[in-house]
C-alpha positions in Angstrom: -17.3 -147.5 51.8 -19.6 -148.4 54.6 -22.0 -145.7 55.3 -21.2 -145.8 59.1 -17.6 -145.2 58.3 -18.4 -142.2 56.0 -20.6 -140.8 58.7 -17.8 -141.1 61.3 -15.2 -139.4 59.0 -17.6 -136.6 58.3 -18.3 -136.1 62.0 -14.6 -136.3 62.9 -13.8 -133.6 60.3 -16.5 -131.4 61.8 -15.2 -132.0 65.3 -11.6 -130.9 64.3 -12.8 -127.8 62.4 -15.5 -126.6 65.0 -12.8 -124.8 67.0 -11.7 -122.4 64.4 -13.5 -119.2 63.4 -13.1 -117.5 60.0 -12.8 -113.8 60.4 -13.5 -112.2 57.0 -11.6 -108.9 56.9 -14.0 -106.0 56.4 -16.9 -108.4 56.6 -19.2 -107.7 53.5 -16.9 -104.8 52.3 -13.9 -107.0 51.8 -10.4 -105.9 51.4 -10.6 -102.5 49.7 -9.4 -98.9 50.1 -11.2 -96.4 52.4 -12.3 -98.8 55.1 -11.4 -98.4 58.8 -10.0 -101.9 59.4 -9.0 -100.8 63.0 -12.7 -100.6 63.9 -13.3 -103.9 62.3 -10.5 -105.6 64.1 -11.6 -104.2 67.4 -15.0 -105.7 67.0 -13.5 -109.1 66.7 -11.9 -111.6 69.2 -9.2 -113.8 67.6 -8.0 -117.1 69.1 -5.0 -119.2 68.2 -6.2 -121.6 65.6 -8.6 -119.1 63.9 -8.4 -117.9 60.4 -8.3 -114.5 58.9 -9.4 -114.3 55.4 -9.1 -111.5 52.8 -11.5 -111.2 49.9 -10.5 -108.8 47.1 -9.9 -108.4 43.3 -6.7 -110.3 42.8 -5.7 -108.3 39.7 -5.7 -105.1 41.9 -4.6 -106.0 45.5 -2.7 -108.5 47.6 -1.9 -109.2 51.3 1.4 -109.1 53.0 2.2 -110.2 56.5 4.7 -107.7 57.9 6.3 -106.6 61.2 5.2 -103.3 63.0 7.7 -101.3 61.1 6.3 -102.5 57.7 2.8 -101.8 58.9 3.5 -98.3 60.3 5.4 -97.3 57.1 3.4 -99.3 54.5 6.4 -101.2 53.4 6.8 -104.8 52.3 10.6 -105.0 52.9 11.2 -108.1 54.9 7.7 -109.4 54.6 6.8 -112.6 56.5 4.3 -113.8 54.1 2.5 -112.9 50.8 -1.0 -113.9 49.4 -2.4 -113.0 46.1 -5.4 -115.4 45.3 -8.2 -113.0 46.0 -9.6 -115.5 48.6 -6.8 -115.9 51.1 -7.2 -117.9 54.3 -4.6 -117.4 56.8 -4.4 -119.5 60.0 -3.4 -117.6 63.1 -1.4 -120.1 65.0 0.5 -118.1 67.4 -0.7 -115.8 70.3 0.8 -112.5 69.2 0.0 -109.5 67.3 -0.2 -109.9 63.4 0.2 -107.0 61.0 -1.3 -107.2 57.4 -1.0 -104.6 54.5 -1.8 -104.4 50.9 1.5 -104.3 48.9 0.1 -102.6 45.7 -0.2 -99.2 47.3 -3.6 -99.8 48.9 -1.9 -99.6 52.4 -1.6 -95.7 52.0 -5.4 -95.7 51.4 -6.1 -97.6 54.6 -5.8 -101.3 53.4 -3.9 -102.5 56.6 -5.1 -104.4 59.7 -3.5 -105.3 62.9 -5.0 -108.2 65.1 -4.1 -109.6 68.4 -4.4 -113.4 68.8 -5.3 -114.7 72.2 -4.8 -118.2 73.6 -7.8 -120.6 73.9 -9.1 -120.8 77.4 -8.2 -123.9 79.5 -11.1 -126.1 80.4 -12.5 -125.2 83.9 -11.3 -127.3 86.8 -14.5 -129.0 88.2 -12.7 -129.9 91.4 -12.2 -126.3 92.4 -15.3 -124.7 94.1 -16.7 -121.7 92.3 -15.9 -119.2 95.2 -12.2 -120.2 94.8 -11.8 -120.0 91.2 -9.7 -117.4 89.6 -11.4 -114.3 88.1 -8.4 -113.4 85.9 -9.5 -115.6 82.8 -9.1 -113.5 79.7 -10.9 -115.8 77.3 -14.7 -115.6 77.1 -17.0 -118.5 77.6 -17.2 -118.8 73.9 -13.8 -120.5 73.8 -14.9 -123.1 76.4 -18.2 -123.6 74.3 -15.9 -124.5 71.2 -14.3 -127.3 73.1 -17.6 -128.6 74.2 -19.0 -128.6 70.7 -16.1 -130.4 69.5 -16.4 -133.1 72.2 -20.1 -133.3 71.4 -19.5 -133.8 67.7 -17.0 -136.6 68.5 -19.5 -138.3 70.9 -22.1 -138.3 68.1 -19.7 -139.8 65.7 -18.8 -142.5 68.2 -22.5 -143.4 69.0 -23.4 -143.0 65.3 -21.1 -145.9 64.6 -22.6 -148.0 67.4 -26.2 -147.2 66.2 -25.3 -148.0 62.5 -24.0 -151.5 63.7 -20.5 -150.9 62.7 -18.0 -153.1 64.5 -14.3 -152.3 64.6 -13.0 -155.7 65.0 
C-alpha cells in the first residue's frame, strides 16, 4: 500500500474518533463497591457519541443498563443491556439519562451510576454579530473545539496526500 494512502487512512480514522471522549467509571478506582459514583458522574460532562467504560474483575462483577426503577431498586428485571468483559466500552448515542448497575449484588454496595448525555453544540453562526448571539447555549466551548480538531485532522490528511505526491486520478 502506498505510504500516502496509509497516512490518509490513519488521519481519517483519527478525525472520526476525535469527537468521542471515553469516560472511565470511577477513574483509577474502577467499577468496585464502596465508591460514590454520583460524585464521579457529577464531575463529568457527557455528550452524544461519547463512551462510558467500566473496568472490573469479570469473575466478580458485571454491568447492566436499566431503567430508573431498576436503578432505584437495584434490579435487573427488564434490563436494556448487559456487559461482562471486565473492560466494557458503551457508546452513549442518545441525549438522555442512562442508568447502569452491577447485577451481581454490587448495586446494593454502591455499584450504580446514572449519567445525563447532552447534545453536541452546533457550530457558531459567523454571520450573526456577537452582541446578537443567544446566551442559552448549554454545551461548553469544548464541544466546538472537538469539531475544529476533527476538521483540522481531515485537512492535514488532505494536504498530506498532496505533499506526498499522491494523485487520485
